[in-house]
C-alpha positions in Angstrom: 108.1 5.3 138.0 109.2 4.7 141.6 111.4 1.7 140.9 114.5 3.4 142.1 113.2 4.5 145.5 116.0 3.7 148.0 115.7 5.7 151.2 119.1 5.0 152.8 121.9 7.5 152.4 124.3 6.5 149.6 127.2 7.0 152.0 125.9 4.2 154.2 128.2 1.2 153.8 126.7 -2.1 152.7 128.1 -3.8 155.9 126.4 -1.2 158.2 123.2 -1.6 156.2 123.3 -5.3 156.5 124.1 -5.3 160.2 121.3 -2.7 160.9 118.9 -5.3 159.5 120.6 -8.4 160.6 121.3 -7.6 164.3 117.7 -7.4 165.3 116.7 -10.2 162.9 119.4 -12.5 164.4 118.1 -11.8 167.9 114.5 -12.4 166.7 115.2 -15.7 165.0 117.0 -16.9 168.1 113.8 -16.3 170.1 112.1 -19.7 169.7 115.5 -21.4 170.1 116.2 -19.5 173.3 112.8 -20.5 174.6 113.6 -24.1 173.8 117.0 -23.6 175.4 115.5 -22.4 178.7 112.9 -25.2 178.6 115.6 -27.8 178.1 117.9 -26.3 180.8 115.0 -26.2 183.4 113.5 -29.6 182.6 117.0 -31.1 183.0 116.6 -30.2 186.7 113.3 -32.1 187.2 115.2 -35.1 188.4 118.4 -37.1 188.1 116.9 -39.3 185.3 118.3 -38.5 181.9 114.9 -38.9 180.2 113.5 -35.4 180.5 115.9 -33.6 178.1 115.4 -36.2 175.4 111.6 -36.1 175.9 111.6 -32.2 175.6 113.8 -32.4 172.5 111.8 -35.0 170.8 108.5 -33.3 171.6 109.7 -29.9 170.5 111.0 -31.1 167.2 107.9 -33.2 166.4 105.7 -30.1 167.2 107.9 -27.9 165.0 107.6 -30.1 161.9 104.2 -28.9 160.8 104.9 -25.4 162.2 108.0 -25.2 160.0 106.0 -26.0 156.9 103.8 -23.0 157.5 106.7 -20.8 158.4 108.6 -21.9 155.3 105.7 -20.7 153.2 105.3 -17.4 155.1 109.0 -16.6 154.8 108.3 -15.2 151.3 106.2 -12.4 152.8 109.6 -10.9 153.3 110.3 -11.2 149.5 107.1 -9.6 148.4 107.3 -6.8 150.9 111.0 -6.1 150.2 110.6 -6.1 146.4 107.6 -3.8 146.6 109.5 -1.5 148.9 112.4 -1.4 146.5 110.0 -0.7 143.7 108.5 2.3 145.5 105.2 0.6 146.2 105.2 -0.1 150.0 101.4 0.4 150.2 101.1 -3.0 148.5 102.9 -4.8 151.4 100.2 -5.0 154.0 98.1 -7.2 151.8 100.8 -9.9 152.0 100.9 -9.6 155.8 97.2 -10.2 156.1 97.3 -13.0 153.6 100.0 -14.7 155.8 97.8 -14.3 158.9 94.8 -15.9 157.1 97.0 -18.8 155.8 98.3 -19.3 159.3 94.7 -19.6 160.7 93.7 -22.0 157.9 96.8 -24.2 158.5 96.1 -24.3 162.3 92.5 -25.5 161.8 93.2 -27.9 159.0 96.5 -29.4 160.0 97.7 -28.5 163.5 94.6 -29.4 165.5 94.3 -32.9 163.9 98.0 -33.4 164.2 97.9 -32.6 167.9 95.2 -35.3 168.4 97.4 -37.9 166.6 100.7 -37.1 168.4 100.8 -40.2 170.6 100.5 -42.3 167.4 103.1 -40.2 165.7 105.7 -41.2 168.3 104.7 -44.8 168.0 105.3 -44.7 164.2 108.7 -43.1 164.4 110.1 -44.9 167.4 113.1 -47.0 166.7 112.7 -50.7 167.4 114.2 -51.4 170.8 116.8 -54.2 171.2 115.2 -55.4 174.5 112.1 -55.1 176.6 113.7 -52.8 179.2 114.8 -50.3 176.5 111.4 -50.4 174.9 109.7 -49.5 178.2 112.2 -46.6 178.7 111.6 -45.3 175.2 107.8 -45.5 175.7 108.0 -43.5 178.9 110.1 -40.9 177.1 107.6 -40.6 174.3 104.6 -40.2 176.6 106.3 -37.2 178.1 107.3 -35.9 174.7 103.8 -36.2 173.3 102.4 -34.2 176.3 104.9 -31.5 175.8 104.4 -31.4 172.0 100.6 -31.3 172.2 100.6 -28.0 174.1 103.0 -26.5 171.6 100.9 -27.7 168.7 97.6 -26.4 170.0 99.2 -23.0 170.7 100.9 -23.0 167.3 98.5 -20.4 165.8 100.3 -17.7 167.9 103.8 -19.0 166.8 103.0 -19.2 163.1 101.1 -15.8 163.1 104.0 -14.1 165.0 106.5 -15.4 162.4 104.3 -14.3 159.6 103.9 -10.7 160.8 107.6 -10.6 161.6 108.4 -11.2 157.9 106.4 -8.0 157.0 108.7 -5.9 159.3 111.8 -7.7 158.0 110.8 -6.8 154.4 110.1 -3.2 155.4 113.6 -3.0 156.9 112.1 -2.4 160.4 113.2 -5.5 162.3 113.6 -3.6 165.6 109.8 -3.9 166.1 110.1 -7.7 166.2 113.2 -7.5 168.3 111.3 -5.7 171.1 108.5 -8.3 170.8 110.8 -11.3 171.1 112.7 -9.9 174.1 109.4 -9.3 175.9 108.2 -12.8 174.9 111.4 -14.5 176.2 111.2 -12.5 179.5 107.7 -13.8 180.0 108.8 -17.4 179.2 111.7 -17.1 181.6 109.5 -15.9 184.4 106.8 -18.4 183.9 109.0 -21.5 183.3 110.1 -22.3 186.8 106.6 -21.4 188.1 104.8 -23.8 185.8 107.5 -26.6 185.6 108.3 -26.9 189.3 105.6 -25.1 191.3 106.6 -25.2 194.9 109.1 -28.0 194.4 111.8 -26.1 192.6 115.3 -27.6 193.1 117.4 -25.5 195.4 120.8 -27.2 195.0 121.6 -26.9 191.2 125.2 -25.8 191.8 124.6 -22.3 190.5 124.0 -19.7 193.2 122.0 -17.3 191.0 119.8 -20.2 189.7 119.2 -21.4 193.3 118.2 -17.9 194.3 115.8 -17.6 191.4 114.2 -21.0 192.0 113.7 -20.1 195.6 111.9 -16.9 194.6 109.7 -18.7 192.1 108.9 -21.5 194.6 107.7 -18.8 197.1 105.5 -17.2 194.4 104.2 -20.6 193.3 103.2 -21.2 196.9 101.3 -17.9 197.1 99.5 -18.7 193.9 98.8 -22.3 194.8 100.7 -23.7 191.7 101.7 -27.3 191.5 104.5 -28.9 189.4 103.5 -29.0 185.7 106.7 -30.6 184.5 107.1 -30.7 180.7 103.5 -29.5 180.1 104.3 -26.4 182.2 107.3 -25.6 180.1 105.2 -25.8 176.9 102.5 -23.6 178.4 105.2 -20.9 179.3 106.5 -21.1 175.7 103.0 -20.6 174.2 102.3 -17.6 176.5 105.6 -16.1 175.4 104.7 -16.4 171.7 101.4 -14.7 172.4 103.4 -11.7 173.6 105.6 -12.0 170.5 102.5 -11.7 168.3 100.7 -9.0 170.2 103.4 -6.3 170.1 104.1 -6.3 166.3 100.4 -6.5 165.6 99.8 -3.4 167.8 102.5 -1.6 165.8 101.2 -2.9 162.4 97.7 -1.5 163.2 98.9 1.7 164.9 97.4 5.0 163.6 100.7 5.9 161.9 101.0 2.7 159.9 97.2 2.7 159.1 97.6 6.3 157.7 101.0 5.8 155.9 100.6 2.3 154.5 96.9 1.5 154.9 97.6 -1.5 157.1 94.0 -1.9 158.2 92.5 -1.7 154.7 93.3 -5.2 153.4 92.3 -7.3 156.4 89.7 -9.3 154.6 90.7 -12.6 153.0 91.9 -12.0 149.4 92.8 -14.8 147.1 95.3 -12.8 145.0 97.9 -12.2 147.8 97.4 -15.7 149.3 97.8 -17.2 145.8 101.1 -15.3 145.4 102.4 -16.5 148.7 101.5 -20.1 148.0 102.9 -19.9 144.4 106.3 -18.7 145.6 106.3 -20.1 149.1 105.3 -23.7 148.6 108.9 -24.8 147.8 110.1 -23.2 150.9 107.3 -24.8 152.9 108.2 -28.2 151.4 111.9 -27.6 152.0 111.5 -26.5 155.6 109.0 -29.2 156.5 111.0 -31.9 154.7 114.2 -30.9 156.5 112.4 -31.0 159.9 110.9 -34.5 159.1 114.4 -35.7 158.1 115.9 -34.2 161.3 113.1 -35.8 163.3 113.9 -39.2 161.9 117.6 -38.5 162.5 117.2 -37.4 166.2 114.3 -39.5 167.3 114.8 -42.8 165.4 118.4 -43.0 164.4 120.2 -41.4 167.4 117.5 -42.6 169.7 118.0 -46.1 168.4 121.0 -46.4 170.7 119.1 -45.5 173.9 118.0 -42.6 176.1 121.6 -41.5 177.0 122.4 -41.2 173.3 119.1 -39.3 172.8 119.8 -36.9 175.7 123.4 -36.3 174.6 122.2 -35.8 171.0 119.6 -33.2 172.1 122.2 -31.3 174.2 124.4 -31.1 171.1 121.4 -30.2 168.9 120.5 -27.4 171.3 123.9 -25.8 170.9 123.8 -26.4 167.2 120.5 -24.5 167.1 122.1 -21.6 169.0 124.5 -21.3 166.1 122.0 -22.1 163.4 119.1 -19.8 164.2 121.2 -16.6 164.4 122.6 -17.5 161.0 119.1 -18.1 159.8 118.4 -14.6 161.0 121.3 -13.3 158.8 119.8 -15.3 155.9 116.5 -13.4 156.4 118.4 -10.1 156.4 120.0 -11.2 153.1 116.6 -12.0 151.7 115.3 -8.5 152.6 118.4 -6.8 151.1 118.5 -8.9 147.9 114.7 -8.5 147.5 114.9 -4.8 147.8 117.8 -4.6 145.3 116.0 -6.8 142.8 112.8 -4.8 143.2 114.9 -1.7 142.4 116.3 -3.4 139.3 119.9 -3.7 140.7 121.0 -7.4 140.4 124.7 -6.6 140.8 124.0 -4.8 144.0 121.9 -7.8 145.1 124.9 -10.1 144.4 127.2 -7.9 146.4 124.9 -7.9 149.4 124.6 -11.7 149.2 128.3 -12.3 149.2 128.7 -9.9 152.0 126.1 -11.7 154.1 127.8 -15.0 153.3 131.1 -13.8 154.7 129.4 -12.6 157.9 127.5 -15.8 158.3 130.5 -18.0 157.7 132.6 -16.0 160.2 130.0 -16.4 162.9 129.5 -20.1 162.2 133.2 -20.8 162.3 133.5 -19.0 165.6 130.7 -21.2 167.0 132.5 -24.3 165.7 135.6 -23.3 167.5 133.6 -22.8 170.8 132.0 -26.2 170.3 135.4 -27.9 170.1 137.2 -26.0 172.9 134.4 -26.0 175.5 132.5 -29.1 174.5 132.6 -30.7 178.0 131.4 -27.6 179.8 128.6 -27.1 177.2 127.3 -30.6 177.7 127.7 -30.6 181.5 125.4 -27.5 181.7 122.4 -29.8 180.9 123.3 -32.6 183.2 121.4 -32.7 186.5 123.7 -32.4 189.6 122.2 -35.6 191.1 122.8 -37.8 187.9 124.9 -40.9 188.5 128.6 -40.8 187.8 128.2 -43.4 185.1 125.4 -41.5 183.3 127.4 -38.2 183.6 130.5 -39.8 182.1 128.6 -41.3 179.2 126.7 -38.1 178.4 130.0 -36.1 178.5 131.6 -38.7 176.2 128.7 -38.8 173.7 127.9 -35.1 173.8 131.5 -34.1 173.2 131.7 -36.3 170.1 128.5 -34.9 168.8 129.7 -31.3 169.2 132.9 -32.1 167.4 130.8 -33.5 164.5 128.7 -30.4 164.6 131.7 -28.1 164.5 132.9 -29.9 161.3 130.0 -28.6 159.2 129.5 -25.1 160.6 131.5 -23.5 157.7 129.3 -25.2 155.1 126.1 -24.5 157.0 126.9 -20.8 156.9 127.3 -21.0 153.1 124.1 -23.0 152.5 121.8 -20.7 154.7 123.1 -17.4 153.4 122.9 -18.3 149.7 119.5 -19.9 150.1 118.3 -16.6 151.7 119.7 -14.7 148.7 117.9 -17.0 146.2 114.7 -16.6 148.2 115.0 -12.8 148.1 115.1 -12.9 144.3 112.1 -15.3 144.2 114.2 -18.4 143.2 112.6 -21.0 145.5 111.8 -24.0 143.4 115.3 -25.3 142.6 116.7 -24.9 146.1 113.6 -26.7 147.5 114.0 -29.7 145.2 117.8 -29.9 145.9 117.1 -29.9 149.7 114.5 -32.6 149.5 116.7 -34.9 147.3 119.8 -34.5 149.5 118.1 -34.7 152.8 116.3 -38.0 152.1 119.3 -39.6 150.4 122.0 -38.4 152.8 120.4 -37.7 156.2 117.8 -40.5 156.1 119.3 -43.0 153.8 122.9 -42.4 154.8 122.0 -42.2 158.5 120.3 -45.6 158.5 123.2 -47.0 156.5 125.5 -45.9 159.3 123.3 -47.3 162.0 123.2 -50.8 160.4 126.5 -51.0 158.4 128.8 -49.2 161.0 127.2 -50.0 164.4 130.6 -49.6 166.0 130.3 -45.9 165.5 127.1 -45.9 167.5 125.1 -42.7 167.2 128.1 -40.8 165.8 127.4 -42.6 162.5 124.1 -40.7 161.9 125.8 -37.5 162.9 128.5 -38.1 160.3 125.8 -38.5 157.6 124.2 -35.2 158.8 127.5 -33.5 158.4 127.8 -34.9 154.8 124.3 -33.5 154.0 125.2 -30.0 155.0 128.4 -30.0 153.0 126.7 -31.3 149.9 123.8 -28.8 150.3 126.3 -25.9 150.5 127.9 -27.0 147.2 124.4 -27.1 145.5 123.6 -23.6 146.7 126.9 -22.2 145.4 126.3 -23.8 142.0 122.8 -22.4 141.8 123.7 -18.9 142.9 126.7 -18.6 140.6 124.6 -19.8 137.7 122.8 -16.4 137.9 119.3 -17.4 136.8 117.9 -15.5 139.8 119.1 -12.2 138.4 116.2 -12.0 135.9 113.5 -12.9 138.5 110.9 -10.6 140.1 107.7 -11.0 142.1 106.6 -7.3 141.7 103.4 -7.0 139.7 103.2 -4.4 137.0 99.6 -3.5 137.7 
């Protein structure tokens, strides 16, 4: 039997093994967040009004809700591939990659396209009731912009979902560098296209940053040569979709290369097969529900609860959320690396080794998150100011700095616990233990983020939008406790997704 096939040298330290997988994975998982970061930074320069950052944030999150459901399911491709690799059966892995691509296509047709059509109504449904007519008009203007941005992302989501699915194959095969190259290329494309498609020939040339002014001047000249007008938020979304197309094209080219077709038979199982798709749905549905549910709850939190207090609160919240994402997504990359390592050890019949890898990953994740929390506290005003247009009024700037700084302090308070929750959920996923964490996440998110957030809005209005942020911090802390209890319980040690036949 090939169950004990482990190709790394026994002298290789577990930390080096984890970092070899995690480093490219971290960079990869930061890709979508980095694209959103660039989008947010550039749309903040459209004009002195504070509406654009909030609109981009709301639109991006509402687009990501159904995308996250599909991605949550396809994450377990990593589990199946890694466990079959550990069991000495890597030739079984491509079937799960193809199954993920077919599921991505089905989800896009059945869910994403109708959802894109309904997006304006979605924003109507989740908008917080305004306290006066002026605020209602302001919120409606923001939501029109948000829906236009989100619709482009939703219609282009087939590339985003498929790219994340094929990436999970390479994570499970312990070859994340392939995906790293793809996401670097995709981000370069997004960075180049963003100012062209957002501003056209009207790029701002007095941002206060010499390098940015020079780059905007170059892109304005190129836009004039190409005859491109200002696309605003829609232009930012188009640039992101084109970037994700590049992210998909590169790993697919490697996946179908002559070497991989010959070694692993990657082209043999391209036809739809119910068996692998059923396996992904059976193990992946809790992850899909968990990811999608969390995004829905965060959407209610950001759009309705924080947005309840006005556009300045919404904009400051999205600035803080963007920095939170820059800490969250690399840690999620570490979580995926832990999934691959635990899955391979479980497939090889080594649960003690899997536990050691999980605790090692937890220490790395927590160290990184704590460092991010320290940065959020020490440099909070500068981090917020980066997203404020230079022509914004003094009153708006002061309010955004006040609110954003408070939000970043609240975010720093739960970084330690977020590192624990994400790393241990990745370890449980690597063993195939997805049901219990999914249920725990759903129960806690609705009771604490949604229920607790609205309680803070109406019972402690003096805290303003800091109240919902406090509830969000409590949710992360409780979720980390739940994951520790489940992992230490040890039920995952006897699980496996590798078929005998």
